[in-house]
DOMITOR-583966 format. One line per field, with one value per residue (C-alpha): residue number from 1; residue in three letters; x, y, z. Coordinates in nm, 4 decimals, padded with zeros to 6 digits. Layout:
// residues N
i	[NUM_...];
aa	[ala_...];
c1	[X_...];
c2	[Y_...];
c3	[Z_...];
***
This chain:
// residues 471
i	[1_2_3_4_5_6_7_8_9_10_11_12_13_14_15_16_17_18_19_20_21_22_23_24_25_26_27_28_29_30_31_32_33_34_35_36_37_38_39_40_41_42_43_44_45_46_47_48_49_50_51_52_53_54_55_56_57_58_59_60_61_62_63_64_65_66_67_68_69_70_71_72_73_74_75_76_77_78_79_80_81_82_83_84_85_86_87_88_89_90_91_92_93_94_95_96_97_98_99_100_101_102_103_104_105_106_107_108_109_110_111_112_113_114_115_116_117_118_119_120_121_122_123_124_125_126_127_128_129_130_131_132_133_134_135_136_137_138_139_140_141_142_143_144_145_146_147_148_149_150_151_152_153_154_155_156_157_158_159_160_161_162_163_164_165_166_167_168_169_170_171_172_173_174_175_176_177_178_179_180_181_182_183_184_185_186_187_188_189_190_191_192_193_194_195_196_197_198_199_200_201_202_203_204_205_206_207_208_209_210_211_212_213_214_215_216_217_218_219_220_221_222_223_224_225_226_227_228_229_230_231_232_233_234_235_236_237_238_239_240_241_242_243_244_245_246_247_248_249_250_251_252_253_254_255_256_257_258_259_260_261_262_263_264_265_266_267_268_269_270_271_272_273_274_275_276_277_278_279_280_281_282_283_284_285_286_287_288_289_290_291_292_293_294_295_296_297_298_299_300_301_302_303_304_305_306_307_308_309_310_311_312_313_314_315_316_317_318_319_320_321_322_323_324_325_326_327_328_329_330_331_332_333_334_335_336_337_338_339_340_341_342_343_344_345_346_347_348_349_350_351_352_353_354_355_356_357_358_359_360_361_362_363_364_365_366_367_368_369_370_371_372_373_374_375_376_377_378_379_380_381_382_383_384_385_386_387_388_389_390_391_392_393_394_395_396_397_398_399_400_401_402_403_404_405_406_407_408_409_410_411_412_413_414_415_416_417_418_419_420_421_422_423_424_425_426_427_428_429_430_431_432_433_434_435_436_437_438_439_440_441_442_443_444_445_446_447_448_449_450_451_452_453_454_455_456_457_458_459_460_461_462_463_464_465_466_467_468_469_470_471];
aa	[met_pro_pro_pro_ala_ser_gly_gly_arg_arg_tyr_trp_asn_arg_ala_asp_arg_ala_ala_gly_gly_leu_ala_ala_asp_leu_val_leu_tyr_ala_leu_ser_ala_ala_phe_ala_ala_val_thr_ala_ala_thr_ser_thr_leu_leu_pro_his_arg_ala_trp_gly_ala_val_ala_val_phe_gly_tyr_leu_ala_ala_thr_val_ala_val_leu_gly_gln_leu_leu_ala_arg_his_arg_arg_pro_gly_ser_arg_leu_ala_gly_thr_ala_ala_arg_gly_val_leu_thr_thr_val_val_trp_thr_ala_thr_ala_leu_val_pro_met_ile_trp_gln_ala_val_glu_arg_ala_gly_gly_arg_leu_asp_arg_ala_gln_glu_glu_val_leu_val_ile_glu_his_ser_gly_ala_arg_leu_leu_asp_his_gly_thr_pro_tyr_leu_gly_arg_asp_ala_ile_ala_ala_leu_pro_gly_gly_glu_gln_leu_leu_gly_tyr_thr_pro_tyr_gln_pro_gly_met_ala_ile_phe_gly_leu_pro_arg_ala_leu_ala_gly_ser_ala_trp_trp_thr_asp_ala_arg_ile_trp_phe_ala_val_ala_thr_ala_ala_ala_leu_gly_val_ala_val_ser_leu_leu_arg_arg_gln_val_arg_thr_ile_ala_ala_gly_pro_ser_asp_pro_pro_arg_ala_ala_pro_ser_val_pro_ser_gly_thr_ala_asn_pro_gly_arg_ser_ala_ala_ala_ala_thr_arg_ala_gly_leu_arg_asp_ala_ala_val_val_arg_ala_val_gln_leu_ala_thr_val_leu_pro_val_cys_ala_leu_thr_leu_ala_thr_gly_gly_asp_asp_leu_pro_val_leu_ala_leu_cys_leu_leu_ala_leu_ala_cys_ala_ala_arg_asp_arg_tyr_leu_gly_ala_gly_leu_ala_val_gly_leu_ala_ala_ala_leu_lys_leu_phe_ala_trp_pro_val_ala_leu_val_leu_leu_val_his_ala_val_ile_arg_asn_arg_arg_ala_gly_ala_arg_leu_ala_ile_gly_ala_ile_gly_leu_pro_ile_ala_ala_leu_val_pro_ala_gln_leu_val_asp_ser_ala_ala_leu_val_glu_asn_val_leu_arg_phe_pro_leu_gly_his_gly_leu_val_thr_ser_pro_ala_gln_ser_pro_phe_pro_gly_tyr_leu_ile_ala_gly_ser_leu_pro_ala_gly_arg_val_ile_ala_ala_ala_leu_leu_val_ala_val_gly_leu_leu_ile_ala_val_leu_leu_val_arg_arg_pro_pro_arg_thr_ala_ala_ser_ala_ala_leu_phe_cys_gly_tyr_gly_leu_leu_ala_ala_ile_leu_leu_met_pro_ser_thr_arg_phe_gly_tyr_leu_leu_tyr_pro_val_ala_phe_leu_ala_trp_ala_pro_ala_leu_arg_leu_ala_gly_thr_ala_thr_glu_ala_asn_ser_val_pro_thr_pro_val_ala_ala_ser_thr_ser];
c1	[-01.1386_-00.9538_-01.1605_-01.2151_-00.9971_-01.0929_-00.9679_-00.6029_-00.5277_-00.7511_-00.5715_-00.2120_-00.3724_-00.4538_-00.0910_00.0485_-00.1372_-00.1465_00.0027_00.0353_00.2779_00.5076_00.4076_00.5547_00.8477_00.9390_00.9118_01.0846_01.3989_01.4236_01.3883_01.6540_01.8948_01.8658_01.9563_02.2371_02.4015_02.3570_02.5073_02.8063_02.8685_02.7997_02.8025_03.0913_03.0988_03.3480_03.1960_02.8815_02.9981_03.1648_02.8297_02.6660_02.9313_02.8074_02.4364_02.3618_02.4296_02.2020_01.8989_01.9107_01.9493_01.6317_01.4474_01.5333_01.4207_01.0890_00.9923_01.0774_00.8123_00.5772_00.6218_00.5707_00.2323_00.1009_00.1565_00.0646_-00.1401_-00.0901_00.2885_00.5014_00.7743_00.5677_00.3894_00.4724_00.6879_00.9303_00.8898_01.0256_01.3151_01.4236_01.3789_01.6463_01.8824_01.8321_01.9170_02.2279_02.3588_02.2858_02.3474_02.5577_02.8109_02.8702_02.9123_03.1597_03.3826_03.4180_03.4950_03.7733_03.9249_03.8892_04.0988_04.3836_04.4261_04.1739_04.0749_03.7829_03.5796_03.3347_03.1390_03.2508_02.9827_03.1409_03.4825_03.3108_03.1275_03.4570_03.6292_03.3470_03.3954_03.7375_03.6587_03.3933_03.6461_03.9609_03.7589_03.4358_03.2563_03.2188_03.2102_03.4944_03.4305_03.4581_03.8102_03.9229_03.7534_03.9094_04.2554_04.2195_04.3331_04.0554_03.9821_03.9325_03.6968_03.3956_03.5093_03.5414_03.1803_02.9431_02.6255_02.4452_02.3482_02.5958_02.4780_02.5910_02.9299_02.8960_02.9222_03.2579_03.3577_03.4908_03.7338_03.8881_03.9250_04.0394_04.1715_04.1750_03.9933_03.6981_03.4811_03.5571_03.4186_03.1008_02.8659_02.9264_02.7610_02.4953_02.3821_02.3722_02.1786_01.9348_01.9077_01.8301_01.5778_01.4214_01.3840_01.2269_00.9918_00.8745_00.8456_00.6096_00.3941_00.3570_00.2619_-00.0802_-00.2930_-00.6265_-00.8679_-01.2117_-01.4050_-01.3942_-01.6156_-01.5456_-01.3498_-01.2261_-00.8822_-00.8656_-00.9300_-00.8238_-01.0524_-01.2600_-01.1202_-01.3296_-01.4290_-01.2719_-01.4547_-01.6546_-01.5567_-01.5759_-01.5274_-01.6314_-01.4085_-01.0994_-01.1170_-01.1366_-00.8332_-00.6321_-00.7168_-00.6291_-00.2884_-00.2041_-00.2557_-00.0558_00.2492_00.2289_00.2410_00.5182_00.7261_00.6543_00.7471_01.0485_01.1525_01.1108_01.3289_01.5929_01.6369_01.5153_01.8295_01.8271_01.8367_02.0544_02.2945_02.2970_02.3877_02.6614_02.8392_02.7456_02.4607_02.3928_02.0217_01.9435_01.9677_01.7677_01.5099_01.4905_01.4255_01.1431_00.9816_01.0358_00.8892_00.5888_00.5303_00.5659_00.2768_00.0754_00.0869_00.0400_00.3957_00.4455_00.7545_00.9305_00.8002_00.9646_01.2703_01.3251_01.2046_01.4271_01.7630_01.6738_01.6460_01.9527_02.1396_01.9719_01.7624_01.5246_01.3792_01.2521_00.9395_00.8373_00.9203_00.6364_00.3868_00.4079_00.3823_00.0868_-00.0621_-00.0054_-00.1383_-00.4673_-00.4939_-00.4443_-00.2486_-00.0623_00.0397_00.1889_00.3652_00.5064_00.6290_00.7637_01.0253_01.2308_01.1403_01.2165_01.4479_01.7226_01.7756_01.8026_02.0406_02.2733_02.2993_02.3542_02.7441_02.8346_02.6576_02.8425_03.1599_03.1680_02.8065_02.9484_03.0824_02.7541_02.5787_02.8283_02.7702_02.4162_02.2398_02.4630_02.6247_02.2646_02.1245_02.4027_02.5915_02.8937_03.2514_03.1801_02.8722_02.6719_02.7341_02.3646_02.2490_01.9719_01.7772_01.4375_01.2023_01.3473_01.7183_01.6040_01.4234_01.7018_01.9670_01.7553_01.5240_01.6021_01.6129_01.5694_01.6644_01.4329_01.1486_01.2367_01.2609_00.8904_00.7754_00.9005_00.7820_00.4443_00.4498_00.5452_00.2798_00.0137_00.1250_00.1154_-00.2551_-00.3564_-00.1438_-00.4096_-00.7070_-00.7004_-00.4521_-00.3230_-00.5340_-00.3463_00.0034_-00.1012_-00.2221_00.1150_00.3122_00.1260_00.1880_00.5578_00.5874_00.4004_00.5758_00.9284_00.8190_00.7129_01.0093_01.2756_01.1364_01.1490_01.4796_01.7336_02.0177_01.9123_01.9850_01.8084_01.8806_01.6743_01.3610_01.4329_01.2424_00.9228_00.9086_00.9492_00.7304_00.4304_00.4982_00.4690_00.1292_-00.0454_00.1566_00.0605_-00.3152_-00.3446_-00.1289_-00.2645_-00.6711_-00.7137_-00.6146_-00.6671_-00.9702_-01.1487_-01.0855_-01.1758_-00.9270_-01.0493_-01.0399_-00.7440_-00.9357_-01.1562_-00.8925_-00.8454_-00.5504];
c2	[01.8563_01.9524_02.1409_02.4760_02.7116_02.9514_03.2422_03.2885_03.0209_03.1816_03.4877_03.3266_03.0817_03.4028_03.5395_03.2272_03.1763_03.4843_03.4919_03.1143_03.1309_03.3507_03.6817_03.5211_03.3894_03.7188_03.8429_03.5685_03.5739_03.9455_03.9733_03.6788_03.8921_04.1682_03.9455_03.8164_04.1652_04.2805_03.9721_03.9963_04.3567_04.3423_04.0493_03.9821_03.5959_03.5442_03.2218_03.4127_03.6784_03.4838_03.2834_03.6261_03.7185_03.4323_03.3784_03.7144_03.6428_03.3131_03.5149_03.7870_03.5616_03.3965_03.7246_03.8243_03.4622_03.5062_03.8152_03.6513_03.4031_03.6444_03.8032_03.4751_03.4017_03.7704_03.7016_03.3384_03.2266_02.8499_02.8760_02.5910_02.8475_02.9920_02.6937_02.4518_02.2417_02.5086_02.6553_02.3215_02.3587_02.6893_02.6135_02.3469_02.5785_02.8407_02.5778_02.4950_02.8435_02.9825_02.6699_02.3992_02.6329_02.8286_02.5724_02.3621_02.6748_02.7327_02.3584_02.3696_02.6746_02.5288_02.2368_02.4558_02.6180_02.8978_02.8665_03.1138_02.9015_02.6744_02.7541_02.5967_02.2942_02.1664_02.1370_01.9782_01.7264_01.6170_01.5922_01.4176_01.1258_01.1018_01.0120_00.7991_00.6030_00.6042_00.5487_00.4440_00.7411_01.1180_01.2724_01.4181_01.3745_01.6771_01.6534_01.5830_01.9333_02.1338_02.0170_02.1771_02.5345_02.8079_02.8903_02.5297_02.4089_02.5349_02.2935_02.0186_01.9894_01.7753_01.8869_01.6394_01.3012_01.0215_00.9885_01.3212_01.1742_01.0003_01.2758_01.3687_00.9875_01.0896_01.3310_01.1087_00.8164_01.0173_01.3258_01.6732_01.7006_01.9421_01.6259_01.5107_01.8084_01.7153_01.9866_01.7795_01.4916_01.7156_01.8272_01.4760_01.3636_01.6547_01.6288_01.2536_01.2913_01.5379_01.3914_01.0996_01.3127_01.4922_01.1847_01.0333_01.3455_01.3769_00.9880_00.9321_00.7435_00.5668_00.5309_00.5557_00.6309_00.3848_00.2744_00.3596_00.0181_-00.0265_00.0570_00.2499_00.0609_00.0557_00.2510_00.0725_00.0729_00.2376_00.0396_00.1472_00.3861_00.5025_00.8931_01.0817_01.4073_01.5603_01.2981_01.3746_01.7537_01.7225_01.5034_01.7229_02.0223_01.8645_01.7530_02.0634_02.2492_01.9722_02.0094_02.3860_02.3239_02.1169_02.3627_02.6290_02.3925_02.2799_02.6527_02.7118_02.4310_02.5048_02.8385_03.0512_03.2184_03.0793_02.7287_02.7994_02.9765_02.7407_02.4599_02.6473_02.7721_02.4893_02.2824_02.0334_02.1083_02.0637_01.6597_01.6503_01.8799_01.7019_01.3594_01.5074_01.6202_01.2548_01.1239_01.3458_01.2632_00.9145_00.9267_01.1183_00.8004_00.5653_00.4331_00.4392_00.2151_00.4443_00.7140_00.6107_00.5200_00.8616_01.0291_00.7936_00.8739_01.2533_01.1824_00.9881_01.3166_01.5823_01.6677_01.8823_01.5710_01.4346_01.6344_01.5360_01.1796_01.2315_01.3886_01.1448_00.8704_01.0162_01.0782_00.7259_00.5599_00.7542_00.6004_00.2517_00.0312_-00.1100_00.1869_00.3122_-00.0010_00.0052_00.4118_00.3124_00.0573_00.3334_00.6647_00.4993_00.2033_00.3920_00.6910_00.4158_00.2129_00.5256_00.6053_00.2749_00.2356_00.6045_00.5246_00.1980_00.3499_00.7001_00.7806_01.0699_01.2008_01.1695_01.3303_01.6161_01.7069_01.6236_01.7539_01.9717_02.1792_02.2671_02.3453_02.5649_02.3609_02.3065_02.4348_02.7388_02.8732_02.8281_03.1071_03.0645_03.4051_03.5332_03.8040_03.6092_03.6335_03.3614_03.4909_03.8488_03.7202_03.5487_03.7969_04.0922_03.9980_03.8685_03.4911_03.5151_03.1669_03.0510_03.2315_03.1558_02.7831_02.7892_02.9576_02.6826_02.3873_02.5674_02.5727_02.1847_02.0889_02.2882_02.1481_01.7912_01.8678_01.9355_01.6562_01.4579_01.6408_01.7360_01.4902_01.5193_01.2918_01.3761_01.4066_01.8097_01.8651_01.6710_01.9159_02.1978_02.0975_02.0365_02.3994_02.6052_02.3733_02.4219_02.7958_02.8405_02.6810_02.8703_03.1765_03.1090_02.8861_03.0628_02.9768_02.9751_03.0637_03.2569_02.9646_02.7321_02.9124_02.7140_02.4203_02.5878_02.7534_02.4395_02.2656_02.5317_02.5399_02.1663_02.1236_02.2427_01.9907_01.7331_01.8074_01.8111_01.4733_01.3178_01.4038_01.0599_00.8517_01.0627_01.2885_00.9576_00.7281_00.7404_00.6635_00.3897_00.4786_00.2954_00.0864_-00.0755_-00.1156_-00.4637_-00.4093];
c3	[14.5902_14.8875_15.1732_15.1486_15.3114_15.5926_15.7836_15.7450_15.5229_15.2528_15.2490_15.2508_14.9417_14.7542_14.8057_14.7588_14.4030_14.2812_13.9193_13.9356_14.2490_14.0293_14.2453_14.5706_14.3734_14.2677_14.6340_14.7907_14.5370_14.5410_14.9284_14.9261_14.7013_14.9265_15.2480_15.0731_14.9788_15.3288_15.4526_15.1960_15.3273_15.7213_15.8596_16.1481_16.0684_15.7572_15.6243_15.6175_15.4429_15.1829_15.1308_15.0716_14.8226_14.5875_14.6715_14.5846_14.1982_14.2096_14.3788_14.1330_13.8616_13.9969_14.0586_13.6570_13.5524_13.7329_13.5489_13.2430_13.3529_13.4500_13.0982_12.9145_13.1501_13.0525_12.6742_12.6767_13.0209_12.9594_12.8934_13.0506_13.1088_13.3705_13.5130_13.8098_13.6318_13.5610_13.8902_14.0132_13.7865_13.8850_14.2472_14.1928_14.0082_14.2839_14.5416_14.3366_14.2842_14.6303_14.8854_14.6755_14.4988_14.7790_14.9926_14.7711_14.7249_15.0895_15.1394_14.8552_14.9963_15.3388_15.2194_15.0518_15.3744_15.4569_15.8514_15.7658_15.5483_15.7874_16.1127_16.4174_16.4384_16.1137_16.3268_16.6062_16.4094_16.1973_16.5461_16.6784_16.4007_16.4801_16.8121_16.7587_16.5337_16.7644_17.1130_17.0380_17.1628_16.9775_17.3318_17.5760_17.9306_18.1215_18.2753_17.9055_17.8058_18.0955_18.0061_17.6465_17.6195_17.7166_17.3917_17.2600_17.5254_17.3262_17.0585_17.2766_17.3223_17.1141_17.2104_16.9383_16.9463_16.8538_16.4962_16.4035_16.4037_16.1179_15.8867_16.0543_15.9159_15.5742_15.7248_15.9693_15.7329_15.4300_15.5628_15.4707_15.1105_14.9703_14.9418_15.3088_15.4595_15.6544_15.4922_15.1403_15.3151_15.4819_15.1563_14.9800_15.2993_15.2608_14.8916_14.9187_15.1772_15.0176_14.6680_14.8329_15.0071_14.6786_14.5158_14.7897_14.8093_14.4066_14.3563_14.2495_14.4762_14.3707_14.6437_14.7043_15.0184_15.2923_15.5855_15.9685_16.0027_15.6320_15.4980_15.2089_14.8740_14.5205_14.2928_14.0635_13.7096_13.4400_13.1341_12.8340_12.6327_12.9694_13.0439_13.3649_13.3076_13.6510_13.8577_13.5915_13.6414_14.0301_14.0302_13.7990_13.9874_14.3040_14.1337_14.0422_14.3581_14.5401_14.3052_14.3424_14.7177_14.6994_14.4927_14.7528_15.0559_14.8991_14.8522_15.2174_15.2766_15.0654_14.8856_15.1826_15.2846_15.6686_15.4876_15.2097_15.4504_15.6925_15.4722_15.3142_15.6298_15.8972_15.7685_16.0516_16.0830_15.7205_15.7318_16.0560_15.9003_15.5410_15.7601_15.9683_15.6311_15.4901_15.7938_15.7495_15.4001_15.4921_15.7237_15.4772_15.2900_15.5228_15.5296_15.9064_15.9160_15.6638_15.8742_16.1948_16.0197_15.8955_16.2116_16.4346_16.2037_16.2788_16.6171_16.6183_16.4844_16.7034_16.9915_16.7716_16.6005_16.9296_16.9605_16.5978_16.6734_16.9796_16.7403_16.4856_16.7603_16.8738_16.5098_16.4078_16.7256_16.6956_16.3152_16.4891_16.6980_16.4229_16.2586_16.6097_16.6497_16.3059_16.3670_16.7104_16.5567_16.3754_16.6430_16.9466_16.8495_16.6192_16.8733_17.1544_16.9426_16.8742_17.2567_17.3818_17.2407_17.3731_17.7321_17.7619_17.6444_17.8769_18.0084_18.2246_17.8785_17.7081_17.9912_17.9864_17.6030_17.5382_17.8644_18.0788_17.8200_17.6458_17.9703_18.0475_18.3203_18.1242_18.1470_17.8910_17.7780_17.4521_17.1892_17.0593_17.2131_16.9589_17.0809_17.1240_17.4048_17.6178_17.5997_17.6588_17.9778_18.1304_18.0632_18.1699_18.4883_18.8207_18.8231_18.4610_18.3367_18.5884_18.4436_18.1097_18.1891_18.3515_18.0604_17.8224_18.0807_18.0715_17.6974_17.6791_17.9150_17.6869_17.3952_17.5780_17.6618_17.3240_17.1741_17.4239_17.3567_17.0069_16.8483_16.4949_16.3009_15.9668_15.8757_15.7846_16.1217_16.2664_16.0608_16.2216_16.5676_16.4776_16.3365_16.5993_16.9192_16.8126_16.7017_17.0755_17.1914_16.9871_17.1124_17.4744_17.5008_17.7021_17.4424_17.0694_16.7146_16.4450_16.2209_16.4358_16.2726_15.9430_16.1431_16.2309_15.8906_15.6874_15.8947_15.8667_15.4747_15.4276_15.6074_15.2997_15.0473_15.2996_15.3331_14.9067_14.8991_15.1562_15.0390_14.8971_15.1665_15.4907_15.4392_15.2584_15.5598_15.9158_16.1935_16.4195_16.7741_16.9679_17.2048_16.9334_16.6590_16.5430_16.3572];
***
């Protein structure tokens, strides 16, 4: 059985599991429908309004479906219509209705000539793919950006890691069509990574408790005709809790409006998030080579994945040196491999786009200006940017100290480090977006699923100290 919850987690578990999870589902879908309706009516961003006009019907249908599930559960508590599997199927349907359908619709209209059916980041990434194909680097230099008309200079910047340009290659190679829209390939990558992550978390692991220096071992087979009802009941209970936690985690990484809206209108953050979640799932299953490759791919796309790679590297090293080395192959090697060609072709352009522009030293300023504390401090206090930057550095140092003094020994604790750390960074950054909150929300929601899925391998094994490891 998983360890007993305490404090705030106990209250969250009680709310999360009320009516078999359906009560929280009802709240999620009903509030999401309200958010979509308000977005459709009031948003000043036309792609957002278009998303809301379609997504509201998906969320309303989901709300009605959950009411039906609650009725079925009331009439027959063991009904499969109200079970975890049915909730998972509904989550997939809702994601399709509220993210994929609006995204494809906007991509089709954009291919037909509508210019208000994609956010600017989609155009930026597609242009970077064309530049990568033509010049070997996705970045324009400072002089080239300065030569653009004033209204186009912002689109000349590509504040992503070089790997993000890959999503712009279909349009560069095949021209303007709905299926070459970068968002389509964001969705493909997101669905693939999340699908593998869920499969890993739900896979049964047969292990028994190991000694301090022994690796987990396969459980001995039970002779035919021998019953062990206590162990079977405990395993079934743990599996049920794990599957319910996975459904909730997937909901908060897909159908939550900040995620569905982001994928349908822009989408570049979703494959980064999904790859990070996959890396954490691999770590929970002691697959550190896979974890390194997943988080390394994410880090080759966007800087947001670099803190996740660092936390996972600390976690893997604490487990043992071999795990740390296996994870480092991808987590460090892939981002470096992505940066080297751009550095060789035009190092100044790389610095201008990846460092100077995000830090506010470009020719134009970033439009990422959500009213979080860092932005408010930077804009309203004397030397506000310096103060906000100092606070951000202080929080980073605090997290670094915690990583050293209380390193994450499980994938679940690594997810908590990532969630709370990125939440603090997003709140304190002078230039940030409301949509970035999808990262900490998803990481914090992923932690319970990792804790339950990793019980068999992590809770029953004691990490060997690095100095004493012989692996």
